[in-house]
C-alpha positions as CSV (number, residue, x, y, z in Angstrom):
1,X,0.0,0.0,0.0
2,X,1.5,3.3,-1.1
3,X,0.4,6.5,0.9
4,X,1.4,10.1,0.2
5,X,1.1,12.6,3.1
6,X,0.9,16.3,2.3
7,X,1.6,19.1,4.7
8,X,2.9,22.7,4.7
9,X,6.1,22.1,6.6
10,X,8.4,19.6,8.3
11,X,11.4,19.2,10.5
12,X,14.0,20.6,10.7
13,X,12.3,23.8,9.3
14,X,9.7,23.6,12.0
15,X,9.0,21.3,14.9
16,X,5.3,21.4,15.5
17,X,2.9,18.8,16.7
18,X,1.5,17.9,13.3
19,X,5.0,17.5,11.8
20,X,5.8,15.1,14.7
21,X,2.5,13.2,14.2
22,X,3.2,12.7,10.5
23,X,6.8,11.4,11.2
24,X,5.5,9.0,13.9
25,X,2.6,7.8,11.7
26,X,4.8,7.2,8.7
27,X,7.5,5.5,10.8
28,X,5.0,3.1,12.5
29,X,2.9,2.2,9.5
30,X,5.9,1.2,7.5
31,X,6.3,-2.1,9.4
32,X,2.6,-2.8,8.6
33,X,3.3,-2.7,4.9
34,X,2.6,0.9,4.1
35,X,5.1,2.7,1.8
36,X,4.9,6.3,2.9
37,X,5.9,9.5,1.0
38,X,5.8,12.8,2.8
39,X,5.4,15.9,0.6
40,X,6.0,19.3,2.2
41,X,7.2,22.9,1.6
42,X,10.6,24.3,2.6
43,X,12.0,27.8,2.6
44,X,15.3,26.3,1.5
45,X,16.3,24.3,-1.5
46,X,13.9,21.7,-2.9
47,X,15.1,18.2,-2.6
48,X,14.2,14.5,-2.1
49,X,15.4,12.6,0.9
50,X,15.1,9.1,2.3
51,X,14.6,8.3,5.9
52,X,14.6,4.7,7.2
53,X,10.8,4.5,6.9
54,X,9.6,7.0,4.3
55,X,10.5,9.2,1.4
56,X,10.6,13.0,2.1
57,X,10.0,15.4,-0.8
58,X,10.5,19.1,-0.1
59,X,9.1,21.7,-2.6
60,X,10.2,25.3,-2.5
61,X,7.8,27.6,-0.7
62,X,7.4,30.6,-2.9
63,X,4.9,32.6,-0.9
64,X,3.5,32.8,2.7
65,X,0.2,34.5,3.3
66,X,-1.9,34.3,6.5
67,X,0.2,31.4,7.8
68,X,-0.3,29.6,4.6
69,X,2.5,28.5,2.4
70,X,2.2,28.4,-1.3
71,X,4.3,26.6,-3.9
72,X,3.8,27.1,-7.6
73,X,6.1,24.0,-8.3
74,X,4.1,21.7,-6.0
75,X,0.9,22.8,-7.7
76,X,2.4,22.1,-11.0
77,X,3.7,18.6,-10.0
78,X,0.9,17.6,-7.5
79,X,-0.6,15.1,-9.9
80,X,2.8,13.6,-10.7
81,X,3.5,13.1,-7.0
82,X,0.3,11.1,-6.8
83,X,0.9,9.0,-9.9
84,X,2.2,6.0,-8.0
85,X,0.1,6.5,-4.9
86,X,-2.8,4.3,-3.8
87,X,-4.1,6.8,-1.2
88,X,-3.6,10.5,-0.4
89,X,-3.4,11.6,3.2
90,X,-4.0,15.3,3.8
91,X,-3.4,17.0,7.1
92,X,-5.7,19.9,7.9
93,X,-5.5,22.9,8.2
94,X,-3.6,24.0,5.1
95,X,-5.7,25.8,2.5
96,X,-3.1,25.5,-0.3
97,X,-3.4,21.7,-0.1
98,X,-7.1,22.1,-0.6
99,X,-6.5,24.0,-3.8
100,X,-4.1,21.4,-5.1
101,X,-6.4,18.6,-4.2
102,X,-9.5,20.1,-5.7
103,X,-7.7,21.1,-8.9
104,X,-5.3,18.2,-9.4
105,X,-6.3,15.3,-7.1
106,X,-9.5,14.0,-8.6
107,X,-10.2,10.3,-8.4
108,X,-7.7,9.3,-5.7
109,X,-8.9,7.8,-2.4
110,X,-8.2,10.4,0.3
111,X,-8.0,10.4,4.1
112,X,-7.9,13.8,5.8
113,X,-6.7,14.2,9.4
114,X,-8.5,17.2,10.9
115,X,-5.9,18.3,13.4
116,X,-7.5,21.7,14.4
117,X,-10.1,24.3,13.5
118,X,-8.7,27.5,11.9
119,X,-8.3,29.7,14.9
120,X,-5.7,32.4,14.3
121,X,-7.0,33.3,10.9
122,X,-10.7,33.0,11.8
123,X,-11.4,36.4,10.1
124,X,-10.7,34.8,6.8
125,X,-13.1,31.9,7.3
126,X,-15.9,33.6,5.4
127,X,-13.8,33.5,2.3
128,X,-12.1,30.1,3.0
129,X,-15.3,28.2,4.1
130,X,-16.6,27.4,0.6
131,X,-13.2,26.0,-0.5
132,X,-12.9,24.0,2.8
133,X,-16.3,22.6,2.5
134,X,-15.8,21.5,-1.1
135,X,-12.6,19.7,0.0
136,X,-14.3,18.0,3.0
137,X,-17.1,16.8,0.8
138,X,-14.8,15.2,-1.6
139,X,-12.4,13.3,0.7
140,X,-13.2,9.7,1.4
141,X,-12.8,9.8,5.3
142,X,-12.1,12.4,7.9
143,X,-10.1,11.5,10.9
144,X,-10.4,13.6,14.1
145,X,-7.8,13.3,16.8
146,X,-10.4,13.2,19.7
147,X,-14.1,12.9,20.3
148,X,-14.0,16.2,22.1
149,X,-12.9,17.9,18.8
150,X,-15.7,16.3,16.9
151,X,-18.3,17.5,19.5
152,X,-17.0,21.0,19.8
153,X,-15.8,21.9,16.2
154,X,-18.4,24.1,14.3
155,X,-17.0,22.5,11.1
156,X,-16.8,18.8,12.0
157,X,-20.4,18.6,13.2
158,X,-21.6,18.7,9.5
159,X,-19.5,15.7,8.6
160,X,-20.2,13.2,11.3
161,X,-21.2,10.5,8.9
162,X,-17.7,10.3,7.4
163,X,-15.6,10.8,10.6
164,X,-13.4,8.3,12.4
165,X,-11.7,9.2,15.7
166,X,-8.0,8.1,16.0
167,X,-6.0,9.7,18.8
168,X,-2.5,10.8,18.1
169,X,0.1,8.4,19.4
170,X,3.7,9.0,20.6
171,X,6.9,7.0,20.2
172,X,8.0,4.6,23.0
173,X,10.1,6.2,25.7
174,X,13.3,4.4,26.2
175,X,15.3,5.1,29.4
176,X,19.0,5.6,29.0
177,X,21.9,4.9,31.4
178,X,22.5,7.9,33.6
179,X,18.9,9.1,33.7
180,X,18.7,8.8,37.4
181,X,21.8,10.9,37.9
182,X,20.4,13.6,35.6
183,X,17.0,13.5,37.3
184,X,18.8,14.0,40.6
185,X,20.5,17.0,39.1
186,X,17.1,18.5,38.2
187,X,15.8,17.9,41.7
188,X,18.9,19.6,43.2
189,X,18.3,22.5,40.9
190,X,14.6,22.9,41.1
191,X,13.5,21.1,44.3
192,X,12.3,17.7,45.4
193,X,8.9,18.5,44.0
194,X,8.4,20.9,41.1
195,X,5.7,21.6,38.5
196,X,6.7,21.6,34.8
197,X,5.5,23.2,31.6
198,X,7.4,21.9,28.5
199,X,6.9,23.2,25.0
200,X,7.2,26.2,22.7
201,X,6.3,29.4,24.5
202,X,3.5,30.5,22.1
203,X,0.6,33.0,22.6
204,X,-2.1,30.3,23.0
205,X,-0.3,28.3,25.7
206,X,-1.8,30.4,28.4
207,X,1.4,30.8,30.3
208,X,0.5,34.3,31.4
209,X,-2.2,32.7,33.5
210,X,0.2,30.3,35.1
211,X,2.5,33.2,36.0
212,X,-0.5,35.1,37.5
213,X,-1.5,32.0,39.5
214,X,1.9,31.8,41.2
215,X,1.4,35.2,42.9
216,X,1.5,34.4,46.6
217,X,2.5,30.8,46.1
218,X,6.1,29.4,46.4
219,X,5.8,26.1,44.5
220,X,8.7,25.6,42.2
221,X,7.6,25.8,38.5
222,X,9.9,25.1,35.6
223,X,9.2,26.5,32.1
224,X,11.2,24.3,29.7
225,X,11.2,25.8,26.2
226,X,11.8,28.8,24.1
227,X,9.5,30.9,22.0
228,X,8.1,34.3,21.1
229,X,6.4,34.8,24.5
230,X,9.6,34.4,26.6
231,X,10.4,38.2,27.0
232,X,6.9,39.0,28.1
233,X,6.8,36.1,30.6
234,X,10.1,37.2,32.1
235,X,8.8,40.7,32.5
236,X,5.6,39.5,34.1
237,X,7.5,37.3,36.5
238,X,9.8,40.2,37.4
239,X,6.8,42.5,38.0
240,X,5.3,40.0,40.3
241,X,8.5,39.4,42.2
242,X,8.5,35.7,41.6
243,X,11.6,33.8,42.5
244,X,10.1,30.3,42.2
245,X,9.6,30.4,38.4
246,X,12.6,28.9,36.6
247,X,13.1,29.5,32.9
248,X,15.1,26.5,31.8
249,X,15.2,27.3,28.0
250,X,15.0,24.8,25.2
251,X,15.9,21.2,26.3
252,X,17.1,18.1,24.5
253,X,14.8,15.2,23.8
254,X,16.6,13.3,26.6
255,X,16.2,16.1,29.1
256,X,12.6,16.4,28.1
257,X,12.0,12.8,29.0
258,X,13.8,13.1,32.2
259,X,12.1,16.3,33.3
260,X,8.7,14.8,32.5
261,X,9.5,11.8,34.7
262,X,11.0,13.8,37.5
263,X,8.2,16.5,37.6
264,X,5.6,16.3,40.4
265,X,2.9,17.6,38.1
266,X,2.7,18.8,34.5
267,X,0.9,22.1,33.9
268,X,-0.5,22.8,30.5
269,X,-2.7,26.0,30.7
270,X,-3.4,26.5,27.0
271,X,-6.5,28.7,26.7
272,X,-7.3,28.8,22.9
273,X,-8.6,26.2,20.5
274,X,-5.3,26.4,18.6
275,X,-4.3,23.7,21.1
276,X,-6.3,21.0,19.5
277,X,-4.7,17.9,21.2
278,X,-1.6,18.6,23.3
279,X,1.0,15.9,22.5
280,X,3.0,17.1,25.6
281,X,0.0,15.8,27.7
282,X,0.4,12.4,26.2
283,X,4.1,12.5,26.8
284,X,3.5,13.4,30.4
285,X,1.0,10.5,30.7
286,X,3.7,8.2,29.2
287,X,6.0,9.1,32.1
288,X,3.2,8.6,34.7
289,X,3.1,12.3,35.6
290,X,-0.4,13.7,36.3
291,X,-1.5,16.9,34.6
292,X,-3.3,20.2,35.1
293,X,-4.9,21.5,31.9
294,X,-7.7,23.8,30.8
295,X,-11.1,23.1,29.3
296,X,-11.1,24.6,25.9
297,X,-13.4,22.1,24.1
298,X,-10.6,20.3,22.2
299,X,-8.6,17.1,22.8
300,X,-6.6,18.3,25.8
301,X,-9.5,17.3,28.1
302,X,-9.6,13.9,26.3
303,X,-5.9,13.3,26.9
304,X,-6.1,14.6,30.5
305,X,-9.4,13.3,31.9
306,X,-10.6,15.4,34.9
307,X,-10.2,13.6,38.2
308,X,-8.7,10.5,36.4
309,X,-5.3,11.6,35.1
310,X,-5.2,15.0,36.9
311,X,-7.4,18.1,37.0
312,X,-9.1,20.2,34.3
313,X,-9.8,23.9,35.1
314,X,-11.4,26.8,33.3
315,X,-9.1,28.7,30.9
316,X,-7.5,32.1,31.7
317,X,-8.6,31.8,35.4
318,X,-5.6,32.3,37.7
319,X,-7.7,31.5,40.8
320,X,-8.9,28.1,39.5
321,X,-5.4,27.2,38.3
322,X,-3.9,28.2,41.5
323,X,-6.4,26.1,43.4
324,X,-5.5,23.1,41.3
325,X,-1.8,23.7,42.1
326,X,-2.7,23.9,45.8
327,X,-4.7,20.6,45.6
328,X,-1.8,18.8,43.8
329,X,0.7,20.1,46.4
330,X,-1.4,19.1,49.4
331,X,-2.6,15.7,48.2
332,X,0.5,13.7,47.2
333,X,-1.3,10.3,47.5
334,X,-4.0,11.5,45.1
335,X,-1.4,12.9,42.7
336,X,0.3,9.4,42.7
337,X,-3.0,7.7,41.9
338,X,-3.6,10.2,39.1
339,X,-0.1,9.5,37.7
340,X,-0.7,5.7,37.7
341,X,-4.0,6.2,35.9
342,X,-2.4,8.6,33.4
343,X,0.1,6.0,32.4
344,X,-2.7,3.3,32.0
345,X,-4.6,5.9,29.8
346,X,-1.5,6.4,27.7
347,X,-1.0,2.6,27.2
348,X,-4.6,2.2,26.2
349,X,-5.1,5.2,23.9
350,X,-1.9,7.1,22.9
351,X,0.8,4.7,21.8
352,X,2.3,5.0,18.3
353,X,1.5,1.4,17.7
354,X,-2.2,1.8,18.3
355,X,-2.4,4.9,16.1
356,X,-0.6,3.2,13.2
357,X,-2.8,0.1,13.4
358,X,-5.9,2.2,13.5
359,X,-4.8,4.2,10.4
360,X,-3.8,1.1,8.6
361,X,-7.4,-0.2,9.1
362,X,-8.8,3.1,8.0
363,X,-6.7,3.1,4.8
364,X,-7.9,-0.5,4.0
365,X,-11.5,0.5,4.5
366,X,-11.2,3.4,2.1
367,X,-9.5,1.4,-0.5
368,X,-12.0,-1.4,-0.2
369,X,-14.9,1.0,-0.5
370,X,-13.5,2.5,-3.7
371,X,-12.9,-1.0,-5.1
372,X,-16.6,-1.9,-4.3
373,X,-17.9,1.3,-6.0
374,X,-15.9,0.6,-9.1
375,X,-17.1,-3.0,-9.2
376,X,-20.7,-1.9,-9.0
377,X,-20.3,1.0,-11.5
């Protein structure tokens, strides 16, 4: 089975959740007999590469408007890239892919993973909606990453009859020699118990609320990551006189794993629907670390189930977030139970193996449906 994935960007140009999900999916469906090709845009030179599990094709990005990359060369060669493909896998949102698909992708069975509503460019939805709806009507199946997203999305509610739910999965975590020593170093640096946020410091992560929630509290909190919000967060912490907030900067994959394991609790205060799933929550569950997140109507409250794997609080509410931190700190036995349940939830729902198997089954159903339609035509 030959599958071509299409998305607007990929590592090392960017390191977002969708890029990571595509890499994980392609890597873990390869042992199941899927030959994957990943077609993306790059600001650098176009080229073809080969990883152990998939072919990577980078087309030159010629234009970037409203967070949407355009490539004249990809549009020109889109049909050629699909010539040896059994199934096309689109990753939404990316309006330019909709244009390519509608203009040059007719007839090919297509699965679309709906990762997120369009949030940041919502003003343009009036103009984009007709194109989006034509594309969603044409694809064979739509995959949502959580039932919460299906229930809350104003777009997906119109397509329930063609939606499957397949949660994102993450790679296995493999401990390395010396992890315990490095974890001890983090505890010596930050404290025996500390809260952790890990990720890119973006506007929708709600970290300003976390900083506000720390006013009058002395729990150690570590922000591990870099990003555009860092200067504002530093200023906010300085204005509040916080000396228990540690800016750790960007960390390696190994340190990320060790920090997640060492943390007392993982805090993920994203307050906008741009945070459609929260892979970092699944990574925290993988390490058996309970979570505090916000109810924003997306997959974050599916990954972190309230009172099972941690606590879910209202968004942009420092008082509620602070109360959740208080409860964590004062109820260590409950925190341990939440951590154990978080790990069981990861094993049941969020492994890369489970995701890959579910997508392989979805691909097979789509191809079988098309074969049946052709036979009855």
